[in-house]
Backbone as a printed PyTorch tensor [residue, N CA C, xyz], in Angstrom:
tensor([[[   5.0800,  216.9060, -180.2660],
         [   4.6300,  217.2830, -181.5660],
         [   3.1870,  216.4190, -182.2670]],

        [[   2.2190,  216.4480, -182.6170],
         [   1.3220,  215.8230, -183.0650],
         [   1.2460,  215.3470, -184.4110]],

        [[   1.5710,  213.8530, -184.6540],
         [   1.3360,  213.2350, -186.0450],
         [   0.7470,  214.0660, -187.1450]],

        [[  -0.6750,  214.5320, -186.5990],
         [  -1.3450,  215.3080, -187.3630],
         [  -0.9540,  216.6110, -187.8820]],

        [[   0.1560,  217.0280, -187.2360],
         [   0.6550,  218.5220, -187.1340],
         [   1.9300,  217.9850, -188.2650]],

        [[   2.2100,  217.1260, -188.3350],
         [   3.6220,  216.7790, -189.3110],
         [   3.3880,  216.8810, -190.7320]],

        [[   3.9210,  217.7520, -191.7350],
         [   4.0050,  217.5120, -193.0400],
         [   3.6620,  216.4850, -193.3660]],

        [[   2.9070,  216.6210, -194.8730],
         [   2.4010,  215.2180, -194.9900],
         [   3.5130,  214.2230, -196.1740]],

        [[   3.3230,  212.7180, -195.6510],
         [   4.9650,  212.0620, -196.2380],
         [   4.4800,  212.7620, -197.8340]],

        [[   5.4170,  212.8610, -198.2230],
         [   6.0060,  212.9470, -199.6970],
         [   5.7620,  211.5210, -200.6280]],

        [[   5.0170,  211.8150, -201.9520],
         [   4.6670,  210.4940, -202.9310],
         [   4.3120,  209.3170, -202.4030]],

        [[   5.5360,  208.3490, -202.5310],
         [   4.9900,  206.8900, -202.1630],
         [   5.6910,  206.1600, -200.9880]],

        [[   5.6040,  207.4350, -199.7730],
         [   6.2550,  206.7310, -198.5900],
         [   5.1780,  205.5340, -197.9730]],

        [[   4.2180,  205.7410, -198.1280],
         [   3.0090,  204.7290, -197.5590],
         [   3.6800,  203.4920, -198.1650]],

        [[   4.0040,  203.5000, -199.1950],
         [   4.6080,  202.3400, -200.3000],
         [   5.4300,  201.4090, -199.6840]],

        [[   6.8060,  202.2870, -199.1100],
         [   7.8340,  202.0130, -198.3180],
         [   7.4740,  201.1510, -196.8310]],

        [[   6.4110,  201.8330, -196.1210],
         [   5.7690,  200.8110, -195.1120],
         [   5.1240,  199.8560, -194.9080]],

        [[   4.2510,  199.7550, -196.3310],
         [   3.5420,  199.0360, -196.8340],
         [   4.8120,  197.3130, -196.7510]],

        [[   5.6980,  197.8770, -197.6060],
         [   6.9570,  197.0410, -197.9830],
         [   7.2250,  196.1490, -196.7740]],

        [[   7.6410,  197.3590, -195.7860],
         [   8.0100,  196.4590, -194.3750],
         [   7.2840,  195.4550, -193.6700]],

        [[   5.9340,  195.7520, -193.9370],
         [   4.7890,  194.9120, -193.4270],
         [   5.1510,  193.5630, -194.0080]],

        [[   5.0470,  193.9800, -195.1910],
         [   4.7970,  192.6260, -196.3100],
         [   6.3870,  191.9290, -196.0290]],

        [[   7.5800,  192.6140, -195.6100],
         [   8.9820,  191.4480, -195.3410],
         [   8.1740,  191.1210, -194.0260]],

        [[   8.0520,  191.8980, -192.9170],
         [   7.6740,  191.4780, -191.4230],
         [   6.8060,  190.1680, -191.6400]],

        [[   5.5970,  190.1070, -192.1630],
         [   4.7160,  189.4830, -192.0970],
         [   4.9060,  187.9790, -192.9380]],

        [[   5.7420,  188.6160, -193.9300],
         [   6.1810,  187.2910, -194.9970],
         [   7.1750,  186.4540, -194.1040]],

        [[   7.9360,  186.9670, -193.2970],
         [   8.8540,  185.8040, -192.4450],
         [   8.1380,  185.4110, -190.9640]],

        [[   7.1840,  185.8280, -190.8430],
         [   6.4030,  185.9230, -189.7470],
         [   6.1990,  184.4640, -189.0180]],

        [[   5.4380,  183.4210, -190.0200],
         [   4.8340,  182.1220, -190.2740],
         [   6.4010,  181.5620, -189.9110]],

        [[   7.2180,  181.6300, -190.8560],
         [   8.2630,  180.7040, -190.8640],
         [   8.9130,  180.6810, -189.5490]],

        [[   8.9270,  182.2760, -189.0700],
         [  10.1280,  182.0070, -187.8210],
         [   9.1130,  181.5260, -186.3380]],

        [[   7.5110,  181.8270, -186.7870],
         [   6.9520,  181.0530, -185.8370],
         [   6.5270,  179.7900, -185.4550]],

        [[   6.7430,  178.9930, -186.9690],
         [   7.2250,  177.8390, -186.8230],
         [   8.4250,  177.4720, -186.4620]],

        [[   9.3160,  177.6870, -186.8600],
         [  10.6990,  177.4060, -186.5280],
         [  10.9150,  177.5980, -184.6080]],

        [[  10.2700,  178.7930, -184.1890],
         [  10.0100,  178.7300, -182.6700],
         [   9.2140,  177.3950, -182.0560]],

        [[   8.5770,  177.4770, -182.5560],
         [   7.7020,  176.3740, -182.3690],
         [   8.1230,  174.7840, -181.9990]],

        [[   9.1090,  174.7370, -183.3310],
         [   9.7200,  173.9340, -183.3570],
         [  10.9900,  173.4600, -182.4470]],

        [[  11.3850,  174.9260, -181.9700],
         [  12.7500,  174.6180, -181.4380],
         [  12.4000,  174.5130, -179.8700]],

        [[  11.1640,  174.5360, -179.6720],
         [  10.6100,  174.3430, -178.1410],
         [  10.9700,  173.1460, -177.9160]],

        [[  11.0270,  171.9830, -178.3360],
         [  11.0110,  170.9230, -178.5810],
         [  10.1560,  170.3940, -177.8970]],

        [[   8.6780,  170.1560, -177.9540],
         [   7.7880,  169.6780, -177.2230],
         [   6.6590,  169.7270, -178.1730]],

        [[   6.6520,  168.1480, -178.7970],
         [   5.5380,  168.0710, -179.7520],
         [   4.0020,  168.6210, -179.3000]],

        [[   3.7550,  168.2570, -178.0000],
         [   2.6290,  168.4400, -177.1030],
         [   2.2990,  170.1620, -177.2760]],

        [[   3.1010,  170.6790, -176.1650],
         [   2.6680,  172.0120, -176.1240],
         [   4.0380,  172.9970, -176.5390]],

        [[   4.9780,  173.0800, -177.4850],
         [   5.7190,  173.8160, -177.8460],
         [   4.9830,  174.9730, -178.6400]],

        [[   3.3730,  174.8370, -179.1950],
         [   2.9990,  175.5180, -179.8690],
         [   2.3270,  176.5570, -178.9870]],

        [[   2.3770,  176.2950, -177.7520],
         [   1.9010,  177.0320, -176.7270],
         [   2.9270,  178.1150, -176.1860]],

        [[   3.8580,  177.4100, -176.1710],
         [   5.3290,  178.6500, -175.3590],
         [   5.4920,  179.0710, -176.5400]],

        [[   5.6030,  178.6900, -177.9950],
         [   6.0040,  179.6840, -178.5850],
         [   4.9850,  180.8070, -178.4300]],

        [[   3.3680,  180.1040, -178.5430],
         [   2.8410,  181.8530, -178.4220],
         [   2.5900,  182.4840, -177.3490]],

        [[   3.7780,  181.8230, -176.4790],
         [   3.9710,  182.7330, -175.1280],
         [   4.8430,  183.7220, -175.4070]],

        [[   5.6260,  183.4270, -176.1700],
         [   6.9000,  184.3630, -176.4960],
         [   6.4180,  185.4460, -177.3030]],

        [[   5.3640,  184.8690, -177.9520],
         [   4.7100,  186.2990, -179.2320],
         [   4.0280,  187.2890, -178.2050]],

        [[   3.4000,  186.7550, -177.5120],
         [   3.1030,  187.7170, -176.3140],
         [   4.1640,  188.6800, -175.8220]],

        [[   5.0220,  188.0120, -175.2880],
         [   6.2660,  189.0180, -174.9070],
         [   6.8600,  189.8790, -175.3880]],

        [[   6.7280,  189.2830, -177.2370],
         [   7.4220,  190.2700, -178.2870],
         [   6.2000,  191.3230, -178.0580]],

        [[   4.9010,  191.2390, -178.3530],
         [   4.3460,  192.0110, -178.2710],
         [   4.0490,  192.8630, -177.6960]],

        [[   3.9140,  192.5040, -176.1060],
         [   3.9670,  193.5000, -175.1150],
         [   5.0500,  194.4980, -175.3310]],

        [[   6.9040,  193.9770, -175.7640],
         [   7.6960,  195.0960, -175.8390],
         [   7.9250,  196.3360, -177.0070]],

        [[   6.8600,  195.3730, -178.0550],
         [   6.8620,  196.0760, -178.9270],
         [   5.6510,  197.0070, -179.0740]],

        [[   4.3790,  196.5910, -178.7390],
         [   3.1600,  197.0920, -178.6020],
         [   2.7920,  197.8890, -177.3320]],

        [[   3.2120,  197.3170, -176.2860],
         [   3.2880,  198.0110, -174.9030],
         [   4.0530,  199.2770, -174.3380]],

        [[   5.6280,  198.7180, -174.6920],
         [   6.4570,  199.5100, -173.9680],
         [   6.8600,  200.3390, -174.9250]],

        [[   7.0030,  200.1480, -176.1240],
         [   7.5130,  200.8610, -177.2460],
         [   6.5850,  202.2450, -177.5400]],

        [[   5.1210,  202.1510, -177.8620],
         [   4.0820,  203.1940, -177.5580],
         [   4.4210,  204.3240, -176.3980]],

        [[   4.6360,  203.3200, -174.8720],
         [   4.4430,  204.1090, -174.3000],
         [   5.4770,  204.7490, -173.9980]],

        [[   6.5790,  204.5080, -174.5300],
         [   7.6330,  205.4280, -174.4760],
         [   7.7070,  206.4690, -175.1410]],

        [[   7.3000,  206.3620, -176.4660],
         [   7.0580,  207.3650, -177.6560],
         [   5.7500,  208.5210, -176.9920]],

        [[   4.8790,  207.8490, -176.7970],
         [   3.9240,  208.7610, -175.8460],
         [   4.6900,  209.9940, -174.9460]],

        [[   5.1130,  208.7070, -174.1450],
         [   5.7260,  209.7840, -172.8520],
         [   6.9940,  210.9390, -173.5750]],

        [[   7.7450,  210.5280, -173.7680],
         [   8.4520,  211.5110, -174.8320],
         [   8.2450,  212.4910, -175.4640]],

        [[   6.8700,  212.1240, -176.3510],
         [   6.6800,  213.2890, -177.0340],
         [   5.8420,  214.0430, -176.5730]],

        [[   5.2200,  213.8420, -175.1430],
         [   4.8230,  215.1780, -174.6240],
         [   2.9890,  214.6630, -174.7780]],

        [[   2.5980,  213.4350, -175.4820],
         [   0.8680,  213.0260, -175.9580],
         [   0.0490,  213.5130, -175.0810]],

        [[  -1.2390,  213.8210, -175.3840],
         [  -1.9780,  213.5750, -173.9990],
         [  -2.2510,  212.0740, -173.2830]],

        [[  -3.0880,  212.2510, -172.5220],
         [  -3.2540,  210.7950, -172.0730],
         [  -4.8760,  210.3250, -171.8140]],

        [[  -5.6590,  210.8570, -172.9860],
         [  -6.6870,  211.0280, -173.2520],
         [  -7.3430,  209.7420, -174.1370]],

        [[  -8.0880,  208.9300, -173.9470],
         [  -8.1600,  208.0580, -174.4870],
         [ -10.1070,  207.6170, -174.7890]],

        [[ -10.3930,  207.6280, -175.7550],
         [ -11.8950,  208.0530, -175.8540],
         [ -12.3440,  206.4970, -175.9130]],

        [[ -13.2340,  206.4750, -175.5740],
         [ -13.7670,  204.6440, -175.5360],
         [ -13.9430,  204.1620, -176.9420]],

        [[ -14.4860,  204.5240, -177.5700],
         [ -14.3050,  203.8160, -178.8450],
         [ -13.3010,  203.6300, -179.3400]],

        [[ -12.3720,  204.2130, -179.2870],
         [ -10.8800,  204.3090, -179.8800],
         [ -10.2090,  203.0990, -179.1560]],

        [[ -10.2790,  202.8120, -177.3900],
         [ -10.1440,  202.3130, -177.0780],
         [ -10.5850,  200.6580, -177.6140]],

        [[ -11.8890,  200.6150, -177.6330],
         [ -12.6680,  199.4270, -177.6640],
         [ -11.9570,  198.9230, -179.4150]],

        [[ -11.9960,  199.8250, -180.1020],
         [ -11.9490,  199.1480, -181.3920],
         [ -10.2810,  198.6580, -181.7660]],

        [[  -9.4540,  199.1630, -180.8910],
         [  -7.9250,  198.7850, -180.9830],
         [  -7.4370,  197.7470, -179.9910]],

        [[  -8.6500,  197.5810, -178.7510],
         [  -8.6970,  196.1230, -178.0000],
         [  -8.9680,  195.1820, -178.6800]],

        [[ -10.3340,  195.3540, -179.6210],
         [ -10.9390,  194.0430, -180.4300],
         [  -9.6440,  193.6400, -181.8130]],

        [[  -9.1000,  194.5430, -182.2100],
         [  -8.1350,  194.4410, -183.3080],
         [  -7.0470,  193.4130, -182.7360]],

        [[  -6.5350,  194.1370, -181.5920],
         [  -5.6720,  193.1810, -180.7090],
         [  -5.6570,  191.9070, -180.4780]],

        [[  -6.7910,  191.7510, -179.9810],
         [  -7.5360,  190.2660, -179.6740],
         [  -7.5850,  189.8660, -181.1110]],

        [[  -8.4650,  189.8480, -182.0350],
         [  -8.4160,  189.7070, -183.3200],
         [  -7.0450,  189.0370, -183.5800]],

        [[  -6.1450,  190.0570, -183.6670],
         [  -5.0360,  189.8380, -184.4740],
         [  -4.0770,  188.3570, -183.3860]],

        [[  -4.2770,  188.5890, -182.2920],
         [  -3.8100,  187.6650, -180.9810],
         [  -4.3100,  186.0640, -181.6100]],

        [[  -5.8000,  185.9480, -181.8510],
         [  -6.3850,  184.5250, -182.1960],
         [  -6.0330,  184.4370, -183.7050]],

        [[  -5.6240,  185.3040, -184.4710],
         [  -4.6330,  185.0200, -185.4850],
         [  -3.2510,  184.0890, -185.8910]],

        [[  -2.5870,  184.7890, -184.5490],
         [  -1.3810,  184.0760, -184.2450],
         [  -1.5960,  183.0980, -183.6530]],

        [[  -2.7030,  182.2970, -182.9330],
         [  -2.9970,  181.6820, -182.4390],
         [  -3.0730,  180.0290, -183.2470]],

        [[  -4.3140,  180.9170, -184.4190],
         [  -4.5800,  179.8720, -185.1880],
         [  -3.4710,  179.3550, -185.9010]],

        [[  -2.5980,  180.1680, -186.2550],
         [  -1.4570,  180.1690, -187.2910],
         [  -0.8080,  178.8360, -186.7420]],

        [[  -0.3000,  178.8120, -185.3420],
         [   0.2480,  177.8700, -184.3260],
         [  -0.8610,  176.9670, -184.5450]],

        [[  -2.1100,  176.5030, -184.1530],
         [  -2.7550,  175.5860, -184.3770],
         [  -2.4280,  174.8400, -185.4160]],

        [[  -2.5860,  175.6690, -186.6110],
         [  -2.6100,  174.8470, -188.0290],
         [  -1.4060,  174.3150, -188.4360]],

        [[  -0.1060,  175.1030, -187.7430],
         [   0.9510,  174.3810, -187.8940],
         [   1.1390,  172.7700, -186.6980]],

        [[   0.2110,  172.7840, -185.4660],
         [   0.1270,  171.9910, -184.8670],
         [  -0.6070,  170.7130, -185.3690]],

        [[  -1.5750,  170.8830, -186.3270],
         [  -1.9480,  169.9720, -186.9390],
         [  -1.5920,  169.5680, -188.5880]],

        [[  -0.3970,  169.4120, -188.2280],
         [   0.9310,  169.1300, -189.7140],
         [   0.3660,  170.3910, -190.8080]],

        [[   0.0990,  171.6630, -190.9450],
         [   0.0920,  172.4830, -191.6970],
         [   1.5060,  173.3240, -191.6700]],

        [[   2.1430,  173.2150, -192.8630],
         [   3.4720,  173.8290, -193.6000],
         [   3.6840,  175.1240, -193.2140]],

        [[   4.3870,  175.9250, -192.7960],
         [   4.3910,  177.6430, -193.2870],
         [   4.4640,  177.5320, -194.5660]],

        [[   4.8390,  177.2900, -195.6490],
         [   4.7140,  177.6010, -197.0730],
         [   3.0480,  177.5560, -197.3400]],

        [[   2.2920,  176.9170, -197.0690],
         [   0.7810,  176.5560, -197.0980],
         [   0.0250,  177.4660, -196.1310]],

        [[   0.0980,  177.3930, -194.7210],
         [  -0.5330,  177.9220, -193.9600],
         [  -0.3020,  178.9640, -194.4970]],

        [[   0.6280,  179.9420, -194.4670],
         [   0.6720,  181.5600, -194.8480],
         [   0.4580,  181.8440, -195.9800]],

        [[   0.6670,  180.8340, -196.9500],
         [   0.0340,  181.5160, -198.0830],
         [  -1.8460,  181.3610, -198.2400]],

        [[  -1.9230,  180.4970, -197.5110],
         [  -3.7700,  180.6820, -197.3370],
         [  -4.0210,  181.8590, -196.5750]],

        [[  -3.3290,  182.1240, -195.4700],
         [  -3.5360,  183.5830, -194.2530],
         [  -3.7760,  184.9020, -195.1630]],

        [[  -2.4800,  184.9050, -195.7970],
         [  -2.1750,  186.1060, -196.6290],
         [  -2.9980,  185.8390, -197.9880]],

        [[  -3.3810,  184.8940, -198.7350],
         [  -4.0750,  185.3330, -199.8500],
         [  -5.9380,  185.3430, -199.2370]],

        [[  -6.2970,  184.8460, -198.1240],
         [  -7.7670,  185.0640, -198.0900],
         [  -7.7260,  186.1690, -197.0130]],

        [[  -6.6300,  186.4900, -196.0520],
         [  -7.0810,  187.9640, -195.0710],
         [  -7.1370,  189.2980, -196.1410]],

        [[  -6.9120,  189.1720, -197.3360],
         [  -6.9240,  190.5010, -198.3220],
         [  -8.4610,  190.5150, -198.2520]],

        [[  -9.2210,  189.3590, -198.7550],
         [ -10.4930,  189.2350, -199.3860],
         [ -11.2230,  189.7770, -198.2870]],

        [[ -10.9760,  188.9880, -196.8640],
         [ -12.1030,  189.0700, -195.9280],
         [ -11.8750,  190.6740, -195.5360]],

        [[ -10.4750,  191.4550, -195.0780],
         [ -10.3250,  193.0310, -195.0890],
         [ -10.6450,  193.7170, -195.8170]],

        [[ -11.0280,  193.4640, -197.2330],
         [ -11.8250,  194.2600, -198.3210],
         [ -13.0890,  194.2740, -197.7600]],

        [[ -14.0750,  192.9930, -197.8390],
         [ -15.3700,  192.6460, -197.5990],
         [ -15.8370,  193.6000, -196.1440]],

        [[ -14.7620,  193.4270, -195.3100],
         [ -15.2540,  193.7610, -194.0760],
         [ -14.9110,  195.5940, -194.2000]],

        [[ -13.8970,  195.8300, -194.7760],
         [ -13.5790,  197.4400, -194.8950],
         [ -14.6220,  198.4440, -195.5090]],

        [[ -15.0430,  197.4530, -196.7260],
         [ -16.2820,  198.1020, -197.5200],
         [ -17.8360,  198.0930, -196.3240]],

        [[ -17.7960,  196.9180, -195.6880],
         [ -19.0300,  197.1920, -195.1930],
         [ -18.9510,  198.1660, -194.0300]],

        [[ -17.7030,  198.3720, -193.1740],
         [ -17.6660,  199.3020, -192.5880],
         [ -17.2590,  200.9300, -192.8680]],

        [[ -16.7670,  200.9360, -194.1940],
         [ -16.4650,  202.0590, -194.4100],
         [ -16.9340,  202.2160, -196.2580]],

        [[ -17.6630,  202.0660, -196.3400],
         [ -18.4330,  201.9140, -197.9940],
         [ -18.0960,  202.7450, -198.5830]],

        [[ -17.5060,  202.2930, -200.1930],
         [ -17.0100,  203.1350, -201.1950],
         [ -18.0060,  204.5400, -201.1410]],

        [[ -17.6250,  205.8710, -201.4190],
         [ -18.6260,  206.8300, -201.7050],
         [ -19.1100,  206.5220, -203.5790]],

        [[ -20.2540,  206.9070, -203.2920],
         [ -21.1520,  206.2460, -204.6450],
         [ -21.8190,  204.8860, -204.8810]],

        [[ -21.3690,  203.9810, -203.3880],
         [ -21.6620,  202.5280, -203.1920],
         [ -20.7890,  201.4630, -203.9670]],

        [[ -21.0030,  200.3090, -203.8940],
         [ -20.2630,  199.1340, -204.5520],
         [ -20.4850,  198.9760, -205.7900]],

        [[ -21.5630,  200.0090, -206.4300],
         [ -21.5390,  200.2570, -208.1470],
         [ -20.0070,  200.7260, -208.9330]],

        [[ -19.4220,  201.5890, -207.8190],
         [ -18.4180,  202.6480, -208.0370],
         [ -17.0390,  201.8290, -208.2430]],

        [[ -17.2920,  200.6250, -207.3320],
         [ -15.8000,  199.9010, -207.4460],
         [ -15.2940,  199.2890, -208.8540]],

        [[ -14.3070,  199.0920, -209.1830],
         [ -13.4700,  199.2230, -210.6380],
         [ -13.5380,  197.9930, -210.6850]],

        [[ -13.8140,  197.0190, -211.8060],
         [ -13.6430,  195.5650, -211.8930],
         [ -12.8260,  194.6730, -211.2110]],

        [[ -11.5770,  195.5340, -211.8950],
         [ -10.2390,  194.9960, -211.3000],
         [  -9.8450,  195.0520, -209.7260]],

        [[ -10.6620,  195.4210, -208.6520],
         [ -10.6190,  195.3440, -207.2450],
         [ -11.4350,  194.2120, -207.2290]],

        [[ -12.1580,  193.5920, -208.0920],
         [ -12.9300,  192.6780, -207.8910],
         [ -12.2520,  191.0510, -208.2340]],

        [[ -11.7460,  191.6680, -209.4210],
         [ -10.6200,  190.5270, -210.1460],
         [  -9.3700,  190.4560, -208.9860]],

        [[  -8.9400,  191.3220, -208.9030],
         [  -7.6460,  190.9170, -207.5810],
         [  -8.0930,  190.0740, -206.4260]],

        [[  -9.6080,  190.5660, -205.9200],
         [ -10.3070,  189.6480, -204.8050],
         [ -10.2180,  188.2170, -205.0750]],

        [[ -10.6990,  187.8100, -206.4570],
         [ -10.9860,  186.1900, -206.9120],
         [  -9.6790,  185.9810, -206.9060]],

        [[  -8.2550,  186.8890, -207.7580],
         [  -7.1640,  185.9690, -207.6970],
         [  -6.8740,  185.9680, -206.7460]],

        [[  -6.6620,  186.4880, -205.7700],
         [  -6.3170,  186.3560, -204.5050],
         [  -6.9270,  184.9860, -203.7240]],

        [[  -8.2590,  184.7180, -203.5790],
         [  -9.0490,  183.9900, -203.3110],
         [  -8.3980,  182.4520, -204.0140]],

        [[  -8.3830,  182.6460, -205.2070],
         [  -7.8900,  181.3610, -206.6100],
         [  -6.5880,  181.2930, -205.8710]],

        [[  -5.7740,  181.9030, -205.8780],
         [  -4.1620,  181.7470, -205.0060],
         [  -4.0320,  180.7690, -204.0950]],

        [[  -4.9420,  181.2750, -203.0850],
         [  -5.0690,  180.6520, -202.0830],
         [  -5.3540,  178.7950, -201.9880]],

        [[  -6.5800,  179.1000, -203.0700],
         [  -6.8210,  177.6650, -203.1400],
         [  -6.0080,  176.9900, -204.1030]],

        [[  -5.2350,  177.5450, -205.2090],
         [  -3.9630,  176.7220, -205.5040],
         [  -2.8570,  176.2730, -204.9570]],

        [[  -2.6650,  177.4240, -204.0410],
         [  -1.6280,  176.6780, -202.9360],
         [  -1.7390,  175.8440, -201.9500]],

        [[  -3.1790,  175.2050, -201.6040],
         [  -3.6290,  174.4630, -200.7030],
         [  -4.1380,  173.2230, -201.6220]],

        [[  -4.2010,  173.2980, -203.0770],
         [  -4.6990,  172.0360, -203.7490],
         [  -2.7730,  171.4790, -204.2260]],

        [[  -2.4130,  172.0310, -204.5360],
         [  -1.0640,  171.9240, -205.1790],
         [   0.3540,  172.2180, -204.5320]],

        [[   0.2940,  172.3910, -203.3500],
         [   0.9520,  172.2820, -202.0550],
         [   2.1660,  171.8050, -202.2980]],

        [[   3.6000,  171.7780, -201.7320],
         [   4.5560,  171.0000, -202.2630],
         [   4.9200,  169.7410, -201.1280]],

        [[   5.6290,  168.9130, -201.2870],
         [   5.6430,  167.5050, -200.3370],
         [   6.5140,  168.1770, -199.0260]],

        [[   6.0740,  167.7410, -197.8640],
         [   6.1360,  168.1330, -196.6520],
         [   7.8050,  168.5070, -196.5680]],

        [[   8.7850,  168.6000, -195.7100],
         [  10.2960,  168.3190, -195.7810],
         [  10.2220,  167.7960, -194.6640]],

        [[  11.8950,  167.4570, -194.6790],
         [  11.8520,  166.4090, -193.1310],
         [  12.5280,  167.3410, -192.2830]],

        [[  12.2310,  166.7260, -191.2950],
         [  12.2190,  167.4750, -189.8790],
         [  13.7170,  167.6180, -189.4960]],

        [[  14.1820,  168.7080, -189.5050],
         [  15.6320,  168.8150, -189.0490],
         [  16.2740,  167.7380, -188.0140]],

        [[  17.4770,  167.0580, -188.4380],
         [  18.0040,  166.1600, -187.6360],
         [  18.7270,  166.9640, -186.3230]],

        [[  18.2450,  165.6620, -185.4830],
         [  19.1430,  166.4480, -183.9470],
         [  20.3000,  166.0900, -184.3010]],

        [[  20.9190,  167.0240, -183.3550],
         [  22.6250,  166.4220, -183.3820],
         [  22.9110,  165.3260, -182.2010]],

        [[  23.3700,  164.4920, -183.1210],
         [  23.8380,  163.1750, -182.3340],
         [  24.7510,  163.5300, -181.5950]],

        [[  24.6950,  162.7480, -180.3040],
         [  25.1900,  162.8120, -178.8620],
         [  26.7930,  162.3290, -179.2620]],

        [[  28.0920,  163.2490, -178.7660],
         [  29.4490,  163.1190, -178.6770],
         [  29.5300,  161.0960, -178.3580]],

        [[  30.3690,  160.5910, -178.9830],
         [  30.8510,  159.6510, -178.7910],
         [  32.1070,  159.5560, -177.9670]],

        [[  31.8850,  158.7290, -176.4350],
         [  33.0880,  159.0420, -175.4850],
         [  33.8240,  157.5650, -175.3950]],

        [[  34.6210,  157.2470, -175.8880],
         [  35.6170,  156.2580, -176.3330],
         [  36.1620,  155.5890, -174.7540]],

        [[  35.7510,  154.4230, -174.5680],
         [  36.3690,  154.1110, -173.3810],
         [  37.6970,  153.9350, -172.9250]],

        [[  38.0230,  154.3650, -171.3170],
         [  39.5250,  155.2470, -171.4120],
         [  39.7390,  156.4680, -171.4760]],

        [[  38.6110,  157.2710, -172.1950],
         [  38.8110,  158.9660, -172.5970],
         [  38.1810,  159.5960, -171.2020]],

        [[  38.6240,  160.6120, -171.1620],
         [  37.8870,  161.4180, -170.0680],
         [  36.6520,  162.2250, -170.7460]],

        [[  35.3900,  162.3640, -170.1490],
         [  34.3660,  162.6520, -170.9570],
         [  33.7190,  164.0770, -170.9140]]])
């Protein structure tokens, strides 16, 4: 069954999917930082963590769609434009993930780095989306509340970076067990 043949989703189903993304991406930076720290390699830990991000993308963004396409009987036609834009999207997404890891490696904390990313990215998204897909009637038809939201998102990112919390203590490493003389080790 072609997804475009499916009956339209009723009401606010799109919001549930958007909130799924909010939660997933909301924990992304913290989990990524934890993965980097758990690599226990202050020099190459971020690269090791990024490698596993790639493996995760392979599992969820390569194998899962292949299985879905194969089991649903989809055609295997891939127009050049669709492939090109999708590949570009994947590359910029991976560059963004790598940038997050580099920010952590430069002593950025998840609470600040991700707040800046998630306040700045919607502004960039809105500008690029309007350039590629201008609103009907031009920019003059965009309501003031939209522009206010953009300003507030940018202001939120600035405020987070100016008033960031003090960095937390790194997790304590477990102490090696003490062996008493004469006891088996």
